[in-house]
C-alpha positions as CSV (number, residue, x, y, z in Angstrom):
1,M,-4.5,0.6,-18.1
2,F,-1.2,0.8,-16.3
3,R,0.9,-1.7,-18.3
4,A,-0.4,-0.2,-21.5
5,D,0.9,3.3,-20.6
6,P,4.1,4.1,-22.5
7,A,5.3,6.2,-19.7
8,L,5.5,3.1,-17.5
9,S,7.1,0.8,-20.1
10,H,10.3,0.7,-17.9
11,V,8.2,-0.9,-15.0
12,K,8.3,-4.6,-14.2
13,W,4.8,-5.6,-12.9
14,I,4.7,-8.3,-10.3
15,L,1.1,-9.0,-9.3
16,P,1.0,-11.7,-6.7
17,H,-2.3,-13.1,-5.4
18,S,-2.6,-13.6,-1.7
19,P,-2.9,-17.2,-0.4
20,T,-6.2,-18.3,1.0
21,R,-6.3,-17.7,4.8
22,P,-9.3,-17.7,7.1
23,V,-10.6,-14.2,7.9
24,T,-13.8,-12.7,9.3
25,A,-15.4,-11.1,6.3
26,N,-17.6,-8.1,5.7
27,M,-18.0,-5.5,8.5
28,G,-15.8,-7.5,10.9
29,I,-12.7,-7.7,8.7
30,V,-10.1,-9.4,10.9
31,M,-7.0,-11.3,10.0
32,P,-5.1,-12.9,12.8
33,R,-1.9,-11.0,13.7
34,E,0.1,-14.1,12.9
35,G,-1.4,-14.5,9.4
36,M,-0.8,-10.9,8.6
37,L,2.8,-11.1,9.8
38,K,3.3,-14.2,7.7
39,S,1.8,-12.5,4.6
40,A,4.1,-9.5,5.3
41,K,7.2,-11.9,5.4
42,E,6.1,-13.4,2.0
43,I,5.9,-9.9,0.5
44,I,9.2,-8.9,1.9
45,Q,10.7,-12.0,0.3
46,L,9.3,-10.9,-3.1
47,I,10.9,-7.5,-2.5
48,S,14.2,-9.1,-1.3
49,T,14.3,-11.3,-4.5
50,E,13.9,-8.2,-6.8
51,V,16.6,-6.3,-4.8
52,E,19.0,-9.3,-5.0
53,S,18.4,-9.4,-8.7
54,G,19.6,-5.8,-9.0
55,T,16.5,-3.6,-8.5
56,D,17.2,-0.7,-6.2
57,P,14.5,-0.6,-3.4
58,S,13.9,3.1,-4.3
59,R,12.5,1.8,-7.6
60,I,10.0,-0.5,-5.9
61,V,6.3,0.5,-5.2
62,I,4.0,-2.0,-3.5
63,G,0.3,-1.6,-3.2
64,G,-3.2,-3.2,-3.3
65,F,-6.9,-2.8,-2.9
66,S,-8.6,-3.4,0.4
67,Q,-6.7,-6.2,2.3
68,G,-4.0,-5.9,-0.3
69,G,-3.6,-2.2,0.5
70,T,-3.6,-3.1,4.2
71,M,-0.9,-5.7,3.7
72,S,1.1,-3.1,1.7
73,L,1.1,-0.7,4.4
74,L,2.1,-3.3,7.1
75,T,4.8,-4.6,4.8
76,G,6.2,-1.3,3.5
77,L,6.2,0.6,6.8
78,T,7.6,-2.3,8.9
79,G,10.2,-3.5,6.3
80,T,13.8,-2.5,6.2
81,H,13.9,-1.2,2.5
82,K,13.2,2.4,1.7
83,L,10.8,1.8,-1.2
84,A,9.7,4.3,-3.8
85,G,6.2,4.2,-2.3
86,I,3.1,2.4,-1.1
87,A,-0.2,2.6,-2.9
88,V,-3.3,1.9,-0.8
89,L,-6.8,1.8,-2.3
90,S,-9.6,1.4,0.3
91,G,-7.2,0.0,2.8
92,W,-6.4,0.7,6.5
93,L,-3.5,0.4,8.8
94,P,-3.5,-3.0,10.6
95,L,-2.4,-3.8,14.0
96,K,-2.9,-0.1,14.9
97,A,-2.3,-0.6,18.6
98,K,1.2,-2.1,18.0
99,F,2.1,-0.3,14.9
100,K,4.4,2.4,16.4
101,E,6.6,-0.3,17.9
102,M,6.7,-2.2,14.6
103,A,7.4,0.7,12.3
104,S,10.8,0.7,10.7
105,K,13.3,3.5,10.7
106,V,12.6,4.2,7.1
107,A,8.8,4.3,7.4
108,S,8.5,8.0,7.6
109,Q,10.5,8.4,4.5
110,I,8.3,6.3,2.2
111,P,5.7,8.2,0.1
112,V,2.2,6.8,0.4
113,F,-0.7,7.1,-2.0
114,Y,-4.0,6.6,-0.3
115,G,-7.2,6.5,-2.2
116,H,-10.4,6.1,-0.3
117,G,-14.1,6.3,-1.1
118,S,-16.2,8.8,1.0
119,V,-18.8,6.2,1.7
120,D,-16.6,3.2,2.0
121,P,-18.2,1.2,4.9
122,L,-15.2,-1.2,5.2
123,S,-12.2,1.0,5.6
124,N,-13.1,4.0,7.5
125,S,-11.6,5.7,10.6
126,S,-14.8,5.0,12.7
127,R,-14.0,1.3,12.7
128,G,-10.8,1.9,14.6
129,H,-8.5,1.7,11.6
130,W,-6.0,4.5,10.8
131,N,-6.9,6.2,7.7
132,P,-5.4,9.5,6.5
133,R,-8.1,11.8,7.8
134,G,-6.3,11.2,11.1
135,T,-2.7,11.4,12.1
136,P,-0.3,9.5,9.7
137,P,1.4,6.5,11.2
138,S,5.0,7.1,12.5
139,G,5.1,10.6,11.3
140,A,4.7,9.6,7.6
141,R,5.7,12.2,5.1
142,G,4.8,12.3,1.4
143,L,1.2,11.3,2.1
144,A,-1.0,11.8,-1.0
145,Y,-4.5,11.5,0.4
146,N,-7.4,11.3,-2.1
147,S,-11.0,11.0,-1.0
148,Y,-13.6,10.2,-3.8
149,D,-17.1,11.5,-3.2
150,S,-19.8,8.8,-3.3
151,L,-17.4,6.0,-3.8
152,G,-17.8,2.9,-1.6
153,H,-15.5,0.0,-1.2
154,S,-14.5,0.1,-4.8
155,T,-12.4,2.2,-7.2
156,N,-13.2,4.5,-10.1
157,P,-11.5,5.9,-13.2
158,Q,-10.5,9.2,-11.4
159,E,-8.8,7.3,-8.5
160,L,-7.0,5.0,-11.0
161,D,-5.8,8.2,-12.9
162,H,-4.5,9.7,-9.8
163,L,-2.7,6.5,-8.9
164,L,-1.2,6.2,-12.4
165,Q,0.2,9.8,-12.2
166,W,1.5,9.1,-8.6
167,I,3.3,6.0,-9.9
168,K,4.8,7.9,-12.8
169,N,6.3,10.3,-10.2
170,A,7.4,7.7,-7.8
171,I,9.3,5.6,-10.5
172,P,10.1,8.0,-13.4
173,A,11.6,6.4,-16.6
174,G,14.7,8.5,-16.6
175,D,16.0,6.9,-13.4
176,A,15.3,3.3,-14.4
177,K,17.8,0.7,-13.2
């Protein structure tokens, strides 16, 4: 859907898969802090490689679904690059108790797309994770919060269409480098 859209023909898509690491699954989703930080460093290395090859960080969007969205928030809001944006689908802010001290100086300047199902049992604020119904982390601005009625831990065409439009605005073709 996204790659086929002519308005995004200027986008280079890098879609890494996460390495297999032990986690507590289902309703007790936990990934050890060390594992999360190691994953964030790996994502930062991908970003750094793109920047070193000539891509301006303001042209980079990172994102993912569930744990991928969670890692995108952690990486994007603690990294040193001011990215074009962070897209989070059914994710949450990890390491909430320590996040304020970990947030980078540019965190509040990075736009965030946050899509969340209204009946998602895995990523909701009652589980102690930040979600945009509460206070955004580190005074984040540019938060596009979208809640989808009757959607669980999944996505739907409406959410994907909203994300597509958000990406088009975050990295428009006219500014391609």
